[in-house]
N, C-alpha and C positions, 0 to 999 in steps of 0.2 A: 906406442907413442902417438897414434893417430887420435885426433879429437872425436869423441863420441858422446852422445848424451848418456845419462845414467840409464842403464838397460838391465833388464832381468828376463831370462828365459826360464820358465818354470811351468809346472803343473801342480804346484803346491799352493793351496788356497791361503794358508797362513802367511807365506812369503809374499803373495800378491797384496794382501791387506797391509802388511808392514811396509812394502815398497810404495804403496799408493797413499799412505797416511800423510795428510797435510799438503798434498800437491796435486797438480793436474798431470794425468798420465794417459798415454794412448796405448792401444793394444792392436795386435795383428797376428795372424798365424805365423809360426816359424817357417812353414813351407806352404806354398799355395798363393793364390792371387786375391784373397778376400781383402776388402777395403780396411784401411786403418780407421779406428774409431776412438773417440775419447771414452775413457773408463768413467762410468757414472755409478751412482748408488745402486741402480737396478742390476749392475754387473757384479756387485759385491754381495748379493744374497747367497745364502747357503746352496740353494738349488742351482743357481747359475755357476757358482764356483766349483760345484761337484762335477760339472761338465769338463773341467780341466783334466780330469783323470784320463780322458781319452787321448789327449795330445797336448804337448807343451805349447805355450803361447809366448810371444814376445811382448814385453811391457817396456815402455820407454817414457822418460820425462817428456812432457809436451813442450815443444819448442814452437814459438809463434814468430815466424819470420820467413824470409825468402826461401823458395824451393829452387834447387839446382840439380839437374840431372847431367851426369858426366858419363860418356862412353869411352871405354878403354879397349883397345884391340892390340894384342901382342905387346903389352907394356907401354903403349903410346895412347895418349888422350887424342881421340879423333873428333870429339865434339863436346861442347858444354852448352847447356840451355838453361836460361832462367825461365821458370814457369810461374806466372801470376795466377792465383786462384784464391777465392774466398773459402773454398772447401778445405777441410782438414786433409782429405786424400784427394790430390789434384787430378788423379786419373779420370779422364772423361769429364772433368770439370775445369779444364784449362781456359782461362780468360785470354791470356796472352802468352805466347812462347817466343823467346828471342834468343838467338845464338849469342854467346858471350865468350870472351877470352878470359881464361882463368889466370890468376896470379901464378907465376912459376912454382912457388912453394906448394900451392894447392894441387896443381897438375902433378907434381912429383909425389905428393901424398896419395893421390888417386892411383898412380902407377904402382906405388909401393903396396897399397892395399890389395890391388889385383894380384900382384906377384906373391904376396904373403898367403893369399888364399888359392894360389895356383889357378887363377882364372885368366885364360887367354882372351876372353870376351866377356864384358860385363857392362851393365848400366848401374852407376853408383848414384844413390840418392843422398844429397846433402841438404842440410837445413841450417839457416843462419839463426843463431841464438840471440838472446837479448844483449849479449856482450859484443855482438857484431861478428863473431867467429863462425865460420862454417864448420858443421859437425857431420860426421858420417852416420847416416841412419842405417843403410844396408847396401850390400852389393848383390845385384840380381843376376842369376845365372842364365836367365832366358828373358832379357829385357825387351819390351816393346820398343820399336824405334821408327816405324814408318810414319806415324803421326808427327814425330819430331822432324823427320826429313821433310815432310809436306809443309808443316806449319812454320818451321824455323830455318828451312834450307840448310840442313846440317851436312848432307852428303854421307850419312852413316852407311847407307846401303852400298854405296860405291866403295867405301873403305872396307866393309865386311867382305864384299865380293873379291876385292884385291887381295885381302888376307887369305881367304879360302883358296884362291887360285895360286898364291905363292906357296901354299902348303901341299898342294895337290901334285907337285912335280911338273906342272904345266909350264 
């Protein structure tokens, strides 16, 4: 029941063509840190689509709106940050980062998503769609956070250290 954009994970060229028909789509690897890119005609050539046989790729409808990164540790939202960027993939293209308070229902959805995926620590990427609703793009198992601490004053490192210490028996 969590809001997500239309998403396809595949390595089947025909499914990609069908999914992308008539709309703007982004793609990124299922695993790994490569940048998110918009799918263009050059990506739909036979040679390029043949490369999918090596590994599946995530395809999602393109949402143009606000970027929000949410950090969850042990079922609790410890920080949320709005990231302003003109780039499709805001990583290392952040214009402004500001700490925000999430509406309680969104914070609860984030905690639920982490719990469903059995992730004690995650960085969740949300994007606001044209209808104004935040949608879940992905949950990261090894999220970068030091830049958010430095630029938005989030205190994620402190929360992570406290969580680790509480589980160490110390």
